[in-house]
C-alpha positions, 0 to 999 in steps of 0.5 A: 251935913254940909261939906266944907268945900260947898259954897252956900249963898247967905240968902239960901234957905237950908232946912235941917238934915240937908246934905250937900256934897263937896264943891257944890254951889247953892245960889241966891234965895234957893230953898232946900227942904228937910232931908234933901241930899245934894251930891258933889259938884252940883249947882243949885240956881237962884230961887230954885226949890228942892223939896223934902227928901229929894235926892240929887246925884253928882254934877247935877245942874238945877237952873234958876226957879226950877221946882223939884218936888218930894218924890223926885230922884235925880241921878248923876249928870242931869240938867234941869232947866230954868223954870222946869217943874217936876211934880209929884201928885197925879190927882191933885186936890186942895180938898177931900171929897167931903170938902175938908182940907186935904192933908198928907194922908189924903194923897199918894206920892207918884215918884219921878226918876231922872236918869243919868245924863238926861236934860229937862229943858227950860219951862218943861213940866214932868208929870208925876209917875214918869221917868226920863231915860239916860241921856234923853232930852226934853224940849223947852216948854214940853209937858211930859206925861209918859216915860221917855226912853234912853236917848230920846228927844221929846217935845210938845204938849203932851211931849212926843218923840221927835228924834234921838240924841247922842250922849253929848246932846247932839241930834243923831243923823243917818247915813245920809246925814239927815236927822233921824225922826222919832220913828226911825229904825236902824244905824245912826251916828252923832255928827259931832263926836265918833259915837254910833247907835242902833235904834229899834222900836223904843231902844237906842243903844250905843255901839 
């Protein structure tokens, strides 16, 4: 079902049984495959690809040329940058061990979950079978091969934790106003908003 308040560009390709919520926008040449669900107030950019059965929450932004494959679940308020790729097969092959063309029954979907409020930077790749935590940030061009904790800032290939970020996106600082590193433990705060956090091990907790 397409909500009457949704804006769908005439060049967008929507397959059967697609659901698009109120006030969402789908732009030029975007492709949304059968059974996909797009929440309210979402933006699907030019030439973006949303695969079969993918679920997007509310207020999700999928930027131009991003590829979101079958098996991906995106919670509310997630940002997916331009040219980002979310995969679904840990062991991809075009053929079977016998040399036959691989078909649907010859592989297993390894799901990805993007938790509420997280951001995946431009050109980043999230490898099948991992999740990105709430309000975490994946740096541009990174390759994520393992699960990212809530509020973590990861970058590189493979992506490694280099710091922690606030819900508003700013990198957290310590009492001396120095940006905290990925291995930091203790009290931290946002330099832009009043939010404070406690960091211990792989956990960053508000308050």
